[in-house]
C-alpha positions in Angstrom: 90.4 104.2 91.6 92.0 105.0 95.0 92.1 108.1 96.3 95.8 107.9 97.1 96.5 106.9 93.4 94.4 110.1 92.2 96.1 112.3 94.7 99.3 111.3 93.3 98.2 111.7 89.7 97.1 115.1 90.4 100.6 115.8 92.3 102.3 114.8 89.1 100.4 116.7 86.8 100.8 120.0 89.0 104.6 119.4 89.5 105.0 118.7 85.9 103.4 121.9 85.0 105.5 123.9 87.3 108.8 122.1 85.8 107.1 123.0 82.2 106.4 126.4 83.0 110.1 126.8 84.4 112.0 125.4 81.2 109.5 127.6 79.2 110.5 130.8 81.1 114.2 129.6 80.8 114.0 129.1 77.2 112.6 132.2 75.6 114.3 131.6 72.3 111.5 128.6 71.8 108.8 131.0 72.2 106.5 128.3 73.3 102.8 129.3 74.0 100.9 128.5 77.3 99.2 125.4 75.9 102.4 123.5 74.7 104.0 124.2 78.1 101.0 123.3 80.3 100.3 119.9 78.2 104.1 119.0 77.8 104.3 119.8 81.6 101.4 117.6 82.5 102.1 114.5 80.4 105.9 114.7 81.2 105.1 115.0 84.9 103.3 111.7 84.9 105.3 110.2 82.5 108.7 111.2 84.7 107.2 110.0 87.9 106.2 106.8 86.6 109.8 106.5 85.2 111.5 107.4 88.4 109.3 105.1 90.3 110.0 102.2 88.6 113.8 103.2 88.7 113.7 103.5 92.6 111.6 100.3 93.0 108.1 101.5 93.4 106.1 100.8 96.4 109.2 101.0 98.9 107.1 103.4 100.9 104.9 102.1 103.7 101.5 103.8 102.9 100.4 103.7 106.3 103.4 105.5 107.7 103.3 107.9 104.8 99.7 108.6 105.5 100.8 109.5 109.2 103.6 111.9 108.1 101.7 113.6 105.4 98.5 114.3 107.2 96.5 111.8 105.5 97.5 112.2 101.9 99.1 108.9 101.7 102.1 108.0 100.0 101.3 110.6 97.3 103.8 113.2 98.7 106.7 111.3 97.9 110.1 112.0 96.1 109.2 110.2 92.9 105.9 112.1 92.6 107.3 115.5 93.4 111.1 115.5 91.8 109.8 113.0 89.0 106.7 115.2 88.2 108.7 118.4 87.8 111.7 116.8 86.0 109.4 115.1 83.7 107.6 118.1 82.8 110.6 120.2 82.4 112.3 117.7 79.9 109.3 117.2 77.9 108.7 120.9 77.6 112.3 121.5 76.7 112.0 118.6 73.9 108.7 120.2 72.7 110.2 123.6 72.7 113.5 122.3 70.6 111.3 120.6 68.1 109.2 123.4 67.5 112.1 125.8 67.5 113.7 123.3 64.7 110.3 123.7 63.0 110.3 127.2 62.5 113.6 127.5 60.7 
């Protein structure tokens, strides 16, 4: 596995967890524990970044130019990884919260 690919996945997971935690804090009525917020955020982060990457056309970023701009991190620090990860993590965590809230009733 390429280092840039691994770094991109780590960024997607981290931003997904941040998005999941933000939604979990905003949806106090769902009463989600930490584990569903972390897992939902991480899985949603990777999925959201993949979906956003396919919608934006994937490899439109020149890896050499991105590596120079990001200080050696390659194309990992781009919009699809950060925004897609946070958005995907937030959306999946909100869905999990809604399902768990409906199951409690």
